[in-house]
N, C-alpha and C positions, 0 to 999 in steps of 0.2 A: 513539599511544594507541588501544587497541581500543575499538570501539563498546560502549556499555553493553548487556548482553543484555536484550532486551525493549523496546528503544527503537525497533526496526524492526517495522513491522506489515505483514502480507500482507492485501490487500484484494481480494476476488473478487466476481464477478457485476456488474462495472461496465459501463456503457453503452459500446458500441464507438465512440461519438461524443464521449466525454469527452476533453478536452485535458489536457496535463500541468499547464497553468496552473490550470484548473478543479479538477483533482485536488488540487493543492497548496493552493489556496484553501479547499477543502472541509475540510481538516484543520488549517489554520493557526490557526483560532480556539481550538485546544486548547493551543497552545504553538509554540515555534520549530521549524519543519520544516527540517531540514538537507538532505533529499533526497526527491524524489518521482519515481518511475520507473514509467511505464506500459510493459508488455510489448506490443510491436507485432508484427504479422504481417509477415514480411520481404517478402512479395509485394505486399500492399496498403498497407503502412505504417499501417494502422489499428490501434488498440488491440485486444488480444485479449480484454479484459474483466477483466483483473486487473493488479495492480501492487503496488509496495512504497512505503511512506511511512516516513521515518526522522525521529525527533524528537531534539532535543538532550537532552531529559530523559526518563527512563523513566517518571516520574510523569505527564508530559503524554501519553505514548503510552498509558498505562493509562486515562487519562480519555477519550481518543479511542476506544479499544477499547470501553469500557463504553457510551459514548454512541452510537457509530456502528454497532456490530454489530447487524444486523437492521433497519436503517433503510432507508427507500425513498428512493433518490436517482435523479433523472431517470427515474422510473417503474420502477426496478429495485430489488429487495430485495438489499442488499449484505451481505456477511459480512466481518468484520474479525477477525483473529487475530494472535497474536505470530508473527512470521516464524521459521521453523525454519532453522537454519544447516546448510548441506550439509557433510558430512564430506569431508575432503581426499581426492581421488581418485575421488569420485563423479561420474558423468556424467549430465546431465539427460536424455539420450536413452535411458537404460537403464531 
């Protein structure tokens, strides 16, 4: 079964010191988080400052988006938006 569109959020401007556990906990208060993925630098293994959070429910994702977008977390102003799906055949490096 495909993920409900809008249930995955893109979160940017995160601290490079946040852990996956902290990231998931930050959004868990809005509903069931099925996946939390921080994008890391391959050389340093530290977060690059953005990630994806997936909720079981699209309604929970919308609550999180409305509440967390523009909030200050760990001294950083974060932005939250609905994740855009990449078209088949697109390369992230282009």
